[in-house]
C-alpha positions as CSV (number, residue, x, y, z in Angstrom):
1,X,0.8,-15.8,-6.1
2,X,4.4,-16.7,-5.3
3,X,4.9,-13.6,-3.1
4,X,2.8,-11.3,-5.3
5,X,-0.2,-9.5,-3.8
6,X,-3.5,-10.1,-5.6
7,X,-6.7,-8.1,-5.3
8,X,-9.8,-9.5,-3.7
9,X,-12.7,-9.2,-6.0
10,X,-16.4,-9.4,-5.0
11,X,-17.5,-10.0,-1.5
12,X,-15.8,-12.1,1.2
13,X,-18.4,-14.7,2.2
14,X,-17.9,-16.8,5.3
15,X,-14.6,-18.5,4.6
16,X,-14.4,-18.0,0.9
17,X,-12.7,-15.3,-1.2
18,X,-11.9,-14.7,-4.8
19,X,-8.8,-13.0,-6.1
20,X,-7.9,-11.6,-9.5
21,X,-4.8,-13.4,-10.8
22,X,-4.8,-11.2,-13.8
23,X,-3.0,-12.2,-17.0
24,X,-1.0,-14.8,-15.0
25,X,-4.2,-16.5,-13.9
26,X,-3.3,-19.5,-16.1
27,X,-0.3,-20.1,-13.9
28,X,-2.4,-20.7,-10.8
29,X,-2.9,-24.4,-10.0
30,X,-4.9,-26.4,-7.6
31,X,-2.7,-26.8,-4.5
32,X,-0.9,-23.5,-4.8
33,X,-0.4,-21.8,-1.5
34,X,-2.4,-18.7,-0.8
35,X,-1.0,-16.7,2.1
36,X,-3.6,-14.6,3.8
37,X,-1.5,-13.6,6.8
38,X,2.3,-14.1,7.0
39,X,5.2,-14.3,4.7
40,X,5.5,-15.7,1.1
41,X,8.7,-15.1,-0.7
42,X,9.6,-11.4,-0.2
43,X,6.0,-10.4,0.5
44,X,4.4,-10.2,3.9
45,X,0.9,-9.4,5.1
46,X,0.8,-8.7,8.9
47,X,-2.1,-9.5,11.1
48,X,-2.3,-5.8,11.9
49,X,-2.5,-4.8,8.2
50,X,-5.2,-7.5,7.6
51,X,-7.2,-6.2,10.6
52,X,-7.0,-2.6,9.3
53,X,-8.4,-3.6,6.0
54,X,-11.2,-5.4,7.8
55,X,-11.8,-2.4,10.0
56,X,-11.4,-4.4,13.2
57,X,-8.6,-5.5,15.6
58,X,-6.0,-8.2,15.2
59,X,-7.5,-10.5,17.9
60,X,-10.9,-10.5,16.2
61,X,-9.3,-11.5,12.9
62,X,-7.6,-14.5,14.6
63,X,-10.9,-15.7,16.3
64,X,-12.7,-15.6,12.9
65,X,-10.4,-18.0,11.1
66,X,-12.6,-21.1,11.0
67,X,-11.7,-24.8,11.6
68,X,-11.7,-25.6,7.9
69,X,-8.7,-23.3,7.4
70,X,-5.4,-25.3,7.3
71,X,-2.8,-24.1,9.7
72,X,1.0,-24.4,9.4
73,X,3.0,-23.6,12.5
74,X,6.6,-22.5,12.1
75,X,9.0,-22.5,15.0
76,X,10.8,-19.2,15.3
């Protein structure tokens, strides 16, 4: 949330996850950006780090992001 890391709660199912926004949960609004991999503010989650959490390799993580996931490509 605005560069803050939040904890995943429960199970990851297909292309759906839930996160604990804690006491600031009321500040989360529909349309807010949720960065799964990449940079947000001062925070960053690398593909390698995400793969490590998933106990797999980076390439497999990329191939599992489904078509319903919005993509934003940034030059640079």
